[in-house]
VOLO-769928 format. One record per residue: x, z, y of N, C-alpha, C, O in turn. Coordinates in pm, whole numbers, plus 50000, padded with zeros to 5 digits. Atoms other than C-alpha are relative to their C-alpha. Example, Ala and Ser with C-alpha at 12.3 -4.5 7.8 and 13.67 -1.06 7.14 Angstrom:
<n.u:50089&n.w:50000&n.v:49881&ca.u:51230&ca.w:50780&ca.v:49550&c.u:50090&c.w:50000&c.v:50120&o.u:50194&o.w:50066&o.v:50118>
<n.u:49918&n.w:49994&n.v:49881&ca.u:51367&ca.w:50714&ca.v:49894&c.u:49923&c.w:50073&c.v:50109&o.u:49974&o.w:50090&o.v:50220>
REM end
This chain:
<n.u:50058&n.w:50040&n.v:50156&ca.u:35069&ca.w:10889&ca.v:77242&c.u:49883&c.w:50058&c.v:49945&o.u:49887&o.w:50181&o.v:49955>
<n.u:50104&n.w:49897&n.v:50064&ca.u:34764&ca.w:11016&ca.v:77079&c.u:49982&c.w:49936&c.v:49833&o.u:49954&o.w:49831&o.v:49775>
<n.u:49966&n.w:50009&n.v:50206&ca.u:34803&ca.w:11031&ca.v:76689&c.u:49819&c.w:50026&c.v:49939&o.u:49751&o.w:50109&o.v:49999>
<n.u:50085&n.w:49976&n.v:50020&ca.u:34490&ca.w:11021&ca.v:76516&c.u:49995&c.w:49986&c.v:49877&o.u:50050&o.w:49894&o.v:49817>
<n.u:49979&n.w:49978&n.v:50152&ca.u:34400&ca.w:11173&ca.v:76157&c.u:49966&c.w:49924&c.v:49929&o.u:49849&o.w:49887&o.v:49910>
<n.u:50045&n.w:50104&n.v:50149&ca.u:34474&ca.w:10935&ca.v:75856&c.u:50003&c.w:50061&c.v:49864&o.u:50086&o.w:50122&o.v:49797>
<n.u:50056&n.w:49926&n.v:50143&ca.u:34260&ca.w:11017&ca.v:75559&c.u:50047&c.w:49973&c.v:49877&o.u:49950&o.w:50004&o.v:49809>
<n.u:49991&n.w:50051&n.v:50124&ca.u:34404&ca.w:10901&ca.v:75234&c.u:49933&c.w:50087&c.v:49895&o.u:49923&o.w:50209&o.v:49876>
<n.u:50074&n.w:49960&n.v:50108&ca.u:34216&ca.w:10903&ca.v:74953&c.u:50018&c.w:49956&c.v:49880&o.u:50034&o.w:49838&o.v:49849>
<n.u:49935&n.w:50037&n.v:50151&ca.u:34295&ca.w:10939&ca.v:74592&c.u:49914&c.w:49939&c.v:49933&o.u:49831&o.w:49903&o.v:50017>
<n.u:50067&n.w:49985&n.v:50093&ca.u:34098&ca.w:10847&ca.v:74301&c.u:50044&c.w:50046&c.v:49874&o.u:50129&o.w:49990&o.v:49806>
<n.u:49939&n.w:49997&n.v:50142&ca.u:34118&ca.w:11043&ca.v:73989&c.u:49935&c.w:50040&c.v:49923&o.u:49860&o.w:50136&o.v:49944>
<n.u:50052&n.w:50019&n.v:50076&ca.u:34013&ca.w:10975&ca.v:73672&c.u:50042&c.w:50194&c.v:49915&o.u:49955&o.w:50256&o.v:49853>
<n.u:49987&n.w:49912&n.v:50078&ca.u:34182&ca.w:11299&ca.v:73526&c.u:50150&c.w:49940&c.v:49906&o.u:50231&o.w:49993&o.v:49831>
<n.u:49840&n.w:50109&n.v:50080&ca.u:34481&ca.w:11060&ca.v:73380&c.u:50123&c.w:50033&c.v:49997&o.u:50180&o.w:50075&o.v:50097>
<n.u:49843&n.w:50009&n.v:49939&ca.u:34813&ca.w:11071&ca.v:73337&c.u:50088&c.w:49913&c.v:50124&o.u:50191&o.w:49937&o.v:50189>
<n.u:49930&n.w:50126&n.v:49934&ca.u:34873&ca.w:10747&ca.v:73521&c.u:49891&c.w:50076&c.v:50175&o.u:49925&o.w:50060&o.v:50292>
<n.u:50034&n.w:49933&n.v:49863&ca.u:34636&ca.w:10946&ca.v:73795&c.u:50058&c.w:50091&c.v:50077&o.u:50046&o.w:50106&o.v:50198>
<n.u:49904&n.w:49894&n.v:49976&ca.u:34868&ca.w:11216&ca.v:73803&c.u:50142&c.w:49934&c.v:50167&o.u:50203&o.w:49963&o.v:50270>
<n.u:49839&n.w:50083&n.v:49900&ca.u:35127&ca.w:10940&ca.v:73942&c.u:49938&c.w:49902&c.v:50151&o.u:50003&o.w:49816&o.v:50211>
<n.u:50053&n.w:50059&n.v:49902&ca.u:34882&ca.w:10827&ca.v:74221&c.u:49916&c.w:50090&c.v:50095&o.u:49832&o.w:50064&o.v:50181>
<n.u:50043&n.w:49901&n.v:49902&ca.u:34840&ca.w:11202&ca.v:74337&c.u:50129&c.w:50015&c.v:50031&o.u:50145&o.w:50057&o.v:50145>
<n.u:49880&n.w:49970&n.v:49928&ca.u:35204&ca.w:11223&ca.v:74369&c.u:50049&c.w:49869&c.v:50068&o.u:50157&o.w:49877&o.v:50127>
<n.u:49917&n.w:50070&n.v:49899&ca.u:35251&ca.w:10863&ca.v:74537&c.u:49911&c.w:50097&c.v:50181&o.u:49955&o.w:50137&o.v:50288>
<n.u:50066&n.w:49922&n.v:49895&ca.u:34984&ca.w:11033&ca.v:74767&c.u:50092&c.w:50105&c.v:50101&o.u:50154&o.w:50093&o.v:50206>
<n.u:49915&n.w:49906&n.v:49937&ca.u:35133&ca.w:11337&ca.v:74838&c.u:50131&c.w:49998&c.v:50110&o.u:50152&o.w:50044&o.v:50222>
<n.u:49877&n.w:50061&n.v:49857&ca.u:35487&ca.w:11166&ca.v:74960&c.u:49953&c.w:49944&c.v:50082&o.u:50045&o.w:49899&o.v:50151>
<n.u:49978&n.w:50068&n.v:49897&ca.u:35313&ca.w:10998&ca.v:75209&c.u:49966&c.w:50092&c.v:50175&o.u:49993&o.w:50064&o.v:50292>
<n.u:50063&n.w:49886&n.v:49917&ca.u:35117&ca.w:11363&ca.v:75371&c.u:50167&c.w:49989&c.v:50091&o.u:50150&o.w:50042&o.v:50201>
<n.u:49847&n.w:49983&n.v:49913&ca.u:35542&ca.w:11332&ca.v:75538&c.u:49829&c.w:49919&c.v:50135&o.u:49750&o.w:49993&o.v:50194>
<n.u:50086&n.w:50097&n.v:49853&ca.u:35285&ca.w:11057&ca.v:75825&c.u:49954&c.w:50149&c.v:50068&o.u:49913&o.w:50251&o.v:50013>
<n.u:50089&n.w:49883&n.v:49913&ca.u:35166&ca.w:11303&ca.v:76073&c.u:49841&c.w:49956&c.v:50035&o.u:49778&o.w:49851&o.v:50044>
<n.u:50169&n.w:50061&n.v:49985&ca.u:34807&ca.w:11366&ca.v:76141&c.u:49950&c.w:49980&c.v:49832&o.u:49831&o.w:49948&o.v:49824>
<n.u:50062&n.w:50029&n.v:50104&ca.u:34757&ca.w:11329&ca.v:75754&c.u:49888&c.w:50080&c.v:49900&o.u:49918&o.w:50199&o.v:49900>
<n.u:50044&n.w:49928&n.v:50058&ca.u:34513&ca.w:11461&ca.v:75533&c.u:49930&c.w:49941&c.v:49870&o.u:49858&o.w:49842&o.v:49879>
<n.u:49977&n.w:50075&n.v:50140&ca.u:34491&ca.w:11395&ca.v:75131&c.u:49794&c.w:50085&c.v:49994&o.u:49748&o.w:50193&o.v:50033>
<n.u:50099&n.w:49995&n.v:50063&ca.u:34117&ca.w:11350&ca.v:74988&c.u:50022&c.w:50008&c.v:49816&o.u:50093&o.w:49935&o.v:49747>
<n.u:49956&n.w:50052&n.v:50196&ca.u:34137&ca.w:11367&ca.v:74585&c.u:49823&c.w:49966&c.v:49970&o.u:49729&o.w:50036&o.v:50008>
<n.u:50144&n.w:50011&n.v:50080&ca.u:33812&ca.w:11233&ca.v:74418&c.u:50031&c.w:49916&c.v:49854&o.u:50114&o.w:49844&o.v:49801>
<n.u:50014&n.w:50032&n.v:50135&ca.u:33629&ca.w:11216&ca.v:74101&c.u:49886&c.w:49966&c.v:49966&o.u:49806&o.w:50059&o.v:49970>
<n.u:50067&n.w:49994&n.v:50019&ca.u:33391&ca.w:11050&ca.v:74002&c.u:49958&c.w:49983&c.v:49837&o.u:50027&o.w:49930&o.v:49750>
<n.u:50102&n.w:49951&n.v:50157&ca.u:33146&ca.w:11127&ca.v:73671&c.u:49895&c.w:49938&c.v:49970&o.u:49817&o.w:49910&o.v:50062>
<n.u:50102&n.w:50054&n.v:50012&ca.u:32900&ca.w:10962&ca.v:73456&c.u:49895&c.w:50109&c.v:49994&o.u:49779&o.w:50069&o.v:50003>
<n.u:50048&n.w:49915&n.v:50003&ca.u:32769&ca.w:11304&ca.v:73431&c.u:49846&c.w:50059&c.v:50113&o.u:49826&o.w:50001&o.v:50219>
<n.u:50085&n.w:49991&n.v:49892&ca.u:32464&ca.w:11457&ca.v:73618&c.u:49962&c.w:50173&c.v:49988&o.u:50013&o.w:50233&o.v:49894>
<n.u:50069&n.w:49844&n.v:49920&ca.u:32286&ca.w:11844&ca.v:73761&c.u:50118&c.w:50076&c.v:50001&o.u:50237&o.w:50051&o.v:49985>
<n.u:49874&n.w:49901&n.v:49977&ca.u:32463&ca.w:12117&ca.v:73807&c.u:50123&c.w:50041&c.v:49930&o.u:50235&o.w:50023&o.v:49977>
<n.u:49905&n.w:49935&n.v:50138&ca.u:32656&ca.w:12278&ca.v:73486&c.u:50112&c.w:49872&c.v:50058&o.u:50225&o.w:49892&o.v:50101>
<n.u:49862&n.w:50118&n.v:50031&ca.u:32833&ca.w:11895&ca.v:73499&c.u:50088&c.w:49996&c.v:50131&o.u:50210&o.w:49988&o.v:50140>
<n.u:49987&n.w:49980&n.v:49853&ca.u:32856&ca.w:11917&ca.v:73857&c.u:50152&c.w:50144&c.v:50037&o.u:50256&o.w:50144&o.v:50103>
<n.u:49927&n.w:49897&n.v:49978&ca.u:33011&ca.w:12259&ca.v:73832&c.u:50138&c.w:49977&c.v:49887&o.u:50251&o.w:49972&o.v:49936>
<n.u:49891&n.w:49992&n.v:50082&ca.u:33246&ca.w:12235&ca.v:73521&c.u:50115&c.w:49843&c.v:50038&o.u:50235&o.w:49841&o.v:50009>
<n.u:49875&n.w:50066&n.v:49947&ca.u:33421&ca.w:11910&ca.v:73672&c.u:50039&c.w:50095&c.v:50171&o.u:50155&o.w:50092&o.v:50213>
<n.u:49927&n.w:49957&n.v:49864&ca.u:33505&ca.w:12068&ca.v:74000&c.u:50076&c.w:50123&c.v:50019&o.u:50141&o.w:50171&o.v:50111>
<n.u:49831&n.w:49966&n.v:49995&ca.u:33697&ca.w:12289&ca.v:73813&c.u:50086&c.w:49991&c.v:49919&o.u:50177&o.w:50072&o.v:49904>
<n.u:49931&n.w:50072&n.v:50093&ca.u:33834&ca.w:12110&ca.v:73576&c.u:50079&c.w:49865&c.v:50150&o.u:50165&o.w:49781&o.v:50122>
<n.u:49921&n.w:50084&n.v:49898&ca.u:33948&ca.w:11903&ca.v:73935&c.u:50098&c.w:50108&c.v:50080&o.u:50213&o.w:50092&o.v:50119>
<n.u:49875&n.w:49894&n.v:50005&ca.u:34081&ca.w:12240&ca.v:74022&c.u:50126&c.w:50007&c.v:49947&o.u:50233&o.w:49962&o.v:49989>
<n.u:49942&n.w:50043&n.v:50047&ca.u:34236&ca.w:12272&ca.v:73817&c.u:50047&c.w:49904&c.v:49941&o.u:50054&o.w:49941&o.v:49824>
<n.u:49960&n.w:50121&n.v:50007&ca.u:34363&ca.w:11946&ca.v:73760&c.u:50185&c.w:50025&c.v:50103&o.u:50306&o.w:50007&o.v:50093>
<n.u:49890&n.w:49993&n.v:49835&ca.u:34535&ca.w:12037&ca.v:74135&c.u:50101&c.w:50014&c.v:49948&o.u:50205&o.w:49958&o.v:49917>
<n.u:49865&n.w:49933&n.v:50012&ca.u:34652&ca.w:12315&ca.v:74063&c.u:50134&c.w:49995&c.v:49918&o.u:50250&o.w:50017&o.v:49954>
<n.u:49929&n.w:50039&n.v:50078&ca.u:34807&ca.w:12235&ca.v:73783&c.u:50157&c.w:49935&c.v:50065&o.u:50268&o.w:49983&o.v:50038>
<n.u:49955&n.w:50131&n.v:49940&ca.u:34988&ca.w:11936&ca.v:73985&c.u:50065&c.w:50075&c.v:50046&o.u:50186&o.w:50055&o.v:50030>
<n.u:49917&n.w:50034&n.v:49801&ca.u:35095&ca.w:12107&ca.v:74313&c.u:50097&c.w:50174&c.v:49938&o.u:50205&o.w:50194&o.v:49993>
<n.u:49965&n.w:49871&n.v:50077&ca.u:35187&ca.w:12496&ca.v:74087&c.u:49948&c.w:50063&c.v:50093&o.u:49829&o.w:50088&o.v:50112>
<n.u:50048&n.w:49901&n.v:49964&ca.u:35254&ca.w:12705&ca.v:74329&c.u:50050&c.w:49965&c.v:50197&o.u:50076&o.w:50037&o.v:50293>
<n.u:49955&n.w:50023&n.v:49936&ca.u:35338&ca.w:12459&ca.v:74556&c.u:49878&c.w:49853&c.v:50128&o.u:49911&o.w:49750&o.v:50185>
<n.u:50106&n.w:50052&n.v:49897&ca.u:35010&ca.w:12318&ca.v:74778&c.u:50010&c.w:49974&c.v:50142&o.u:49991&o.w:50058&o.v:50230>
<n.u:49963&n.w:50116&n.v:49849&ca.u:35087&ca.w:12064&ca.v:75088&c.u:49931&c.w:50133&c.v:50074&o.u:49875&o.w:50227&o.v:50016>
<n.u:50104&n.w:50004&n.v:49920&ca.u:34934&ca.w:12175&ca.v:75391&c.u:49960&c.w:49947&c.v:50103&o.u:50029&o.w:49958&o.v:50204>
<n.u:50076&n.w:49981&n.v:50004&ca.u:34679&ca.w:12059&ca.v:75494&c.u:49956&c.w:50036&c.v:49831&o.u:50011&o.w:49980&o.v:49737>
<n.u:49967&n.w:50054&n.v:50152&ca.u:34545&ca.w:12156&ca.v:75156&c.u:49892&c.w:49883&c.v:49937&o.u:49774&o.w:49875&o.v:49972>
<n.u:50129&n.w:50090&n.v:49992&ca.u:34388&ca.w:11843&ca.v:74981&c.u:49842&c.w:50024&c.v:49947&o.u:49802&o.w:50081&o.v:49846>
<n.u:50139&n.w:50019&n.v:50019&ca.u:34010&ca.w:11772&ca.v:75031&c.u:49973&c.w:49992&c.v:49835&o.u:50044&o.w:49911&o.v:49775>
<n.u:50058&n.w:50057&n.v:50069&ca.u:33796&ca.w:11811&ca.v:74691&c.u:49869&c.w:49891&c.v:49961&o.u:49799&o.w:49882&o.v:50062>
<n.u:50152&n.w:50105&n.v:49926&ca.u:33472&ca.w:11533&ca.v:74642&c.u:50037&c.w:50027&c.v:49787&o.u:50139&o.w:50042&o.v:49719>
<n.u:50061&n.w:50082&n.v:50074&ca.u:33265&ca.w:11471&ca.v:74319&c.u:49889&c.w:49936&c.v:50018&o.u:49781&o.w:49975&o.v:50062>
<n.u:50159&n.w:50050&n.v:49986&ca.u:33033&ca.w:11244&ca.v:74308&c.u:49950&c.w:49981&c.v:49834&o.u:50037&o.w:49955&o.v:49751>
<n.u:50065&n.w:49992&n.v:50135&ca.u:32811&ca.w:11245&ca.v:73975&c.u:49881&c.w:49857&c.v:49953&o.u:49790&o.w:49790&o.v:50001>
<n.u:50126&n.w:50163&n.v:50123&ca.u:32616&ca.w:10948&ca.v:73725&c.u:49983&c.w:49905&c.v:50104&o.u:49873&o.w:49900&o.v:50159>
<n.u:49977&n.w:50077&n.v:49970&ca.u:32727&ca.w:10687&ca.v:73899&c.u:50127&c.w:49913&c.v:49955&o.u:50192&o.w:49968&o.v:49867>
<n.u:49918&n.w:50085&n.v:50039&ca.u:32983&ca.w:10396&ca.v:73855&c.u:50104&c.w:50022&c.v:50055&o.u:50093&o.w:50027&o.v:50177>
<n.u:49903&n.w:49965&n.v:49913&ca.u:33338&ca.w:10477&ca.v:73938&c.u:50031&c.w:49893&c.v:50170&o.u:50033&o.w:49926&o.v:50289>
<n.u:49979&n.w:50084&n.v:49920&ca.u:33405&ca.w:10187&ca.v:74132&c.u:49923&c.w:49976&c.v:50105&o.u:49977&o.w:49923&o.v:50203>
<n.u:50148&n.w:50065&n.v:49892&ca.u:33049&ca.w:10128&ca.v:74351&c.u:50009&c.w:50112&c.v:50045&o.u:49936&o.w:50120&o.v:50144>
<n.u:50019&n.w:49889&n.v:49902&ca.u:33110&ca.w:10481&ca.v:74466&c.u:50091&c.w:50112&c.v:50062&o.u:50072&o.w:50210&o.v:50134>
<n.u:49890&n.w:50055&n.v:49935&ca.u:33449&ca.w:10461&ca.v:74516&c.u:49973&c.w:49987&c.v:50128&o.u:49945&o.w:50059&o.v:50224>
<n.u:50082&n.w:50131&n.v:49828&ca.u:33366&ca.w:10130&ca.v:74775&c.u:49898&c.w:50147&c.v:50039&o.u:49961&o.w:50250&o.v:50062>
<n.u:50055&n.w:49955&n.v:49919&ca.u:33098&ca.w:10327&ca.v:74898&c.u:50002&c.w:50109&c.v:50046&o.u:49908&o.w:50142&o.v:50119>
<n.u:50014&n.w:49892&n.v:49956&ca.u:33237&ca.w:10675&ca.v:74951&c.u:50150&c.w:49920&c.v:50122&o.u:50149&o.w:49955&o.v:50240>
<n.u:49930&n.w:50063&n.v:49914&ca.u:33530&ca.w:10467&ca.v:75127&c.u:49909&c.w:49924&c.v:50073&o.u:49853&o.w:50016&o.v:50133>
<n.u:50122&n.w:49996&n.v:49856&ca.u:33266&ca.w:10302&ca.v:75379&c.u:49937&c.w:50079&c.v:50029&o.u:49837&o.w:50038&o.v:50088>
<n.u:50073&n.w:49951&n.v:49937&ca.u:33140&ca.w:10596&ca.v:75455&c.u:50105&c.w:50082&c.v:50117&o.u:50070&o.w:50113&o.v:50231>
<n.u:49945&n.w:49924&n.v:49939&ca.u:33444&ca.w:10780&ca.v:75568&c.u:50143&c.w:49913&c.v:50071&o.u:50215&o.w:49952&o.v:50162>
<n.u:49905&n.w:50095&n.v:49949&ca.u:33689&ca.w:10479&ca.v:75617&c.u:50134&c.w:50107&c.v:50009&o.u:50182&o.w:50196&o.v:50080>
<n.u:49858&n.w:49912&n.v:50056&ca.u:33977&ca.w:10636&ca.v:75509&c.u:50119&c.w:49860&c.v:50061&o.u:50104&o.w:49738&o.v:50069>
<n.u:49854&n.w:50068&n.v:49964&ca.u:34367&ca.w:10525&ca.v:75643&c.u:50029&c.w:49893&c.v:49890&o.u:50030&o.w:49771&o.v:49909>
<n.u:49947&n.w:50096&n.v:50083&ca.u:34481&ca.w:10410&ca.v:75284&c.u:49921&c.w:50096&c.v:49909&o.u:49895&o.w:50211&o.v:49944>
<n.u:50018&n.w:49980&n.v:50123&ca.u:34341&ca.w:10470&ca.v:74940&c.u:50124&c.w:49985&c.v:49860&o.u:50230&o.w:49921&o.v:49863>
<n.u:49901&n.w:49939&n.v:50089&ca.u:34522&ca.w:10577&ca.v:74626&c.u:49972&c.w:49914&c.v:49873&o.u:49972&o.w:49820&o.v:49953>
<n.u:50060&n.w:49985&n.v:50142&ca.u:34421&ca.w:10473&ca.v:74290&c.u:50167&c.w:49936&c.v:49858&o.u:50279&o.w:49887&o.v:49865>
<n.u:49846&n.w:49971&n.v:50116&ca.u:34653&ca.w:10482&ca.v:73938&c.u:49955&c.w:49863&c.v:49964&o.u:49858&o.w:49817&o.v:50024>
<n.u:50070&n.w:50073&n.v:49981&ca.u:34636&ca.w:10154&ca.v:73769&c.u:50065&c.w:49974&c.v:49842&o.u:50184&o.w:49951&o.v:49822>
<n.u:49988&n.w:50011&n.v:50122&ca.u:34595&ca.w:10127&ca.v:73367&c.u:49955&c.w:49900&c.v:49895&o.u:49980&o.w:49907&o.v:49775>
<n.u:50098&n.w:50059&n.v:50123&ca.u:34375&ca.w:09863&ca.v:73208&c.u:50122&c.w:49870&c.v:49991&o.u:50244&o.w:49892&o.v:49987>
<n.u:49967&n.w:50140&n.v:50053&ca.u:34481&ca.w:09485&ca.v:73143&c.u:49944&c.w:49890&c.v:50053&o.u:49980&o.w:49778&o.v:50019>
<n.u:50002&n.w:50170&n.v:49891&ca.u:34293&ca.w:09238&ca.v:73429&c.u:50153&c.w:50042&c.v:50047&o.u:50224&o.w:50141&o.v:50064>
<n.u:49926&n.w:50021&n.v:49910&ca.u:34524&ca.w:09041&ca.v:73583&c.u:49965&c.w:49990&c.v:50101&o.u:49849&o.w:49949&o.v:50109>
<n.u:49974&n.w:50036&n.v:49819&ca.u:34565&ca.w:09015&ca.v:73957&c.u:50144&c.w:49985&c.v:50017&o.u:50232&o.w:50070&o.v:50029>
<n.u:49862&n.w:50072&n.v:49915&ca.u:34850&ca.w:08778&ca.v:74058&c.u:50140&c.w:50067&c.v:49922&o.u:50248&o.w:50094&o.v:49973>
<n.u:49895&n.w:49954&n.v:50092&ca.u:35053&ca.w:08906&ca.v:73746&c.u:50032&c.w:50199&c.v:50006&o.u:50132&o.w:50264&o.v:49975>
<n.u:50005&n.w:49891&n.v:49973&ca.u:34954&ca.w:09253&ca.v:73830&c.u:49902&c.w:50053&c.v:49924&o.u:49786&o.w:50025&o.v:49956>
<n.u:50082&n.w:49940&n.v:50084&ca.u:34796&ca.w:09448&ca.v:73562&c.u:49943&c.w:50166&c.v:50030&o.u:50008&o.w:50270&o.v:50021>
<n.u:50096&n.w:49925&n.v:49941&ca.u:34518&ca.w:09671&ca.v:73685&c.u:49891&c.w:50107&c.v:49907&o.u:49981&o.w:50175&o.v:49857>
<n.u:50138&n.w:49976&n.v:50053&ca.u:34179&ca.w:09846&ca.v:73499&c.u:49898&c.w:49913&c.v:50084&o.u:49954&o.w:49833&o.v:50158>
<n.u:50103&n.w:50082&n.v:49998&ca.u:33828&ca.w:09676&ca.v:73589&c.u:49956&c.w:50084&c.v:50148&o.u:49902&o.w:50033&o.v:50247>
<n.u:50067&n.w:49921&n.v:49854&ca.u:33764&ca.w:10006&ca.v:73860&c.u:50084&c.w:49954&c.v:50073&o.u:50034&o.w:49905&o.v:50175>
<n.u:49855&n.w:50051&n.v:49892&ca.u:34120&ca.w:09901&ca.v:74033&c.u:49990&c.w:49894&c.v:50023&o.u:50062&o.w:49884&o.v:50122>
<n.u:50029&n.w:50107&n.v:50018&ca.u:34021&ca.w:09543&ca.v:74009&c.u:49862&c.w:50029&c.v:50182&o.u:49896&o.w:50010&o.v:50299>
<n.u:50100&n.w:49991&n.v:49935&ca.u:33688&ca.w:09612&ca.v:74223&c.u:50080&c.w:50045&c.v:50139&o.u:50094&o.w:50000&o.v:50252>
<n.u:49963&n.w:49914&n.v:49863&ca.u:33839&ca.w:09834&ca.v:74441&c.u:50131&c.w:49878&c.v:50084&o.u:50133&o.w:49852&o.v:50205>
<n.u:49944&n.w:50076&n.v:49912&ca.u:34100&ca.w:09594&ca.v:74534&c.u:49941&c.w:49885&c.v:50080&o.u:49965&o.w:49859&o.v:50198>
<n.u:50176&n.w:50079&n.v:49946&ca.u:33798&ca.w:09348&ca.v:74601&c.u:49957&c.w:50006&c.v:50131&o.u:49975&o.w:49929&o.v:50226>
<n.u:50160&n.w:49946&n.v:49930&ca.u:33531&ca.w:09524&ca.v:74790&c.u:50093&c.w:50128&c.v:50129&o.u:50027&o.w:50172&o.v:50223>
<n.u:49952&n.w:49874&n.v:49902&ca.u:33795&ca.w:09812&ca.v:75001&c.u:50025&c.w:49949&c.v:50103&o.u:50118&o.w:49869&o.v:50096>
<n.u:49952&n.w:50056&n.v:49836&ca.u:33818&ca.w:09718&ca.v:75376&c.u:50080&c.w:50050&c.v:50059&o.u:50099&o.w:50008&o.v:50173>
<n.u:49851&n.w:50000&n.v:49987&ca.u:34139&ca.w:09892&ca.v:75394&c.u:50081&c.w:49989&c.v:49933&o.u:50065&o.w:49905&o.v:49845>
<n.u:49806&n.w:49990&n.v:50095&ca.u:34511&ca.w:09947&ca.v:75235&c.u:49941&c.w:50044&c.v:49892&o.u:49856&o.w:50131&o.v:49912>
<n.u:50010&n.w:49960&n.v:50094&ca.u:34468&ca.w:09986&ca.v:74876&c.u:50092&c.w:50005&c.v:49931&o.u:50110&o.w:49901&o.v:49868>
<n.u:49896&n.w:49998&n.v:50072&ca.u:34785&ca.w:10127&ca.v:74704&c.u:49976&c.w:50017&c.v:49840&o.u:49911&o.w:50108&o.v:49787>
<n.u:50019&n.w:49994&n.v:50114&ca.u:34798&ca.w:10057&ca.v:74373&c.u:50154&c.w:50067&c.v:49901&o.u:50251&o.w:49992&o.v:49895>
<n.u:49849&n.w:49973&n.v:50071&ca.u:35110&ca.w:10279&ca.v:74139&c.u:49948&c.w:49939&c.v:49896&o.u:49831&o.w:49952&o.v:49862>
<n.u:50008&n.w:50019&n.v:50151&ca.u:35125&ca.w:10134&ca.v:73833&c.u:50094&c.w:50114&c.v:49900&o.u:50178&o.w:50201&o.v:49924>
<n.u:50018&n.w:49868&n.v:50149&ca.u:35127&ca.w:10321&ca.v:73450&c.u:50212&c.w:49985&c.v:50010&o.u:50299&o.w:49901&o.v:49987>
<n.u:49796&n.w:49897&n.v:50066&ca.u:35534&ca.w:10519&ca.v:73430&c.u:50005&c.w:49947&c.v:49855&o.u:49934&o.w:49992&o.v:49765>
<n.u:49987&n.w:49987&n.v:50138&ca.u:35642&ca.w:10380&ca.v:73131&c.u:50124&c.w:50087&c.v:50009&o.u:50213&o.w:50092&o.v:50093>
<n.u:49865&n.w:49924&n.v:50067&ca.u:35875&ca.w:10625&ca.v:72933&c.u:50135&c.w:49921&c.v:49960&o.u:50230&o.w:49982&o.v:49912>
REM end
């Protein structure tokens, strides 16, 4: 039996809840032949903004993993000057991931689960499974 690479896409806005989504994604790397892509969408444009967001994403990931980054190392993608959920859906349609992982931090109710408007749109429009990681209560 041949296994195909399973691509897991985790969307990050650098928030605390996005860290929980990243943690859940890393836990899924135990699935054979799985790759992780961390995607950040920014409304800023230009080379300076792209460079700054790349640095922020690298720092965010390095702080999360400390010195224990998994193999293969997560891929990083920055999309700029766009609406977050639209950019995520367009990217999902382009790469056709096995799974999309997002954090939930908003107030919209979907079957008694509180999610943000971007998460709600991703749930409705993604043509692949979406794992919504709930807000972690302290």
